[in-house]
N, C-alpha and C positions, 0 to 999 in steps of 0.2 A: 484522436491517436490511438494508432494500431500498431502493433509491434508485428514484424515478419514472423511467421512459423517457423523457426529456426529451431535449434536445440537448446542454444545458451542464450541469456538474455542477461544484457549487461545492467551491471549497477545504475548506471548513468540511466536509461531506460527505463528502468522502475520509477526511477528518483523523478524523473520528468513528468513521465505518467501519472504517478502520487501528486504531484503538484497541479498536474491539470484537474484530477479529480478533488481534490482538496480545496485549491487555491491557493492564495499566496500566505494568507494569515494561519491556514492549518498546514503551511507547509514551514511556517515558521517556529511551529508548537511539535511536528512529527516527521521524522526521517525513516523511510524503509531499511532496515539491517539486512535482509536479506529473502531469497527465495529457496527454500529447501520442501521439497517431498509436499509439492505445491499447496504450502503454506509461506504467507508471507509474514515477517516477524516485522514490528513498526516500532518503533520506540518514541515515547512520547515523553514531554518535560514536565506532566503535573497531571491529578486526579484529575481535575477539569476537562483538561481535554482527553484524556482515558474517557471517560463519561462520553464529551462530545462527539468521539470517534466512534464510541461502542456504540451509540444508539444510532451511526450512521452507517454502521457497516453493514448494512444489507444492500444499497444504493452502492457503494463503495465494490462491495466486491462484484455487484452487477457489472461497475464498470471495468471492475480489472479482467471479469473474465471475457468482454468484450473485445479488448485490445490482445489480451493475452492467448485466449482461446481457453473454453469452455476444460478443456486440460489439461491446463497447465497451472492451475489455482483453481481452491478451493475452501480456502479459509483464510482469513485474518488475525492476528493473534498480536494484541497491544501488550506494551509493557511500558511502566513509568524509570525512567533514566536520564542521564545526560546522553548527550550526544555533539 
């Protein structure tokens, strides 16, 4: 899934892309919150999923850069909480 190279990226587009990257199970346990200053904040529902996604951070970031463009994202921040 590639996102058009326009100014704003909708929450739905980011959510759909995230779901494609982490799969159905990963999506049940994590939700992207916002893309701000080239950093995507993702909320996870447990420390286990925080660890899992942290271990997968580099491939996930690579997929996001491929879809969004290298100049649109450079970091992913994970935090635990309800969504």
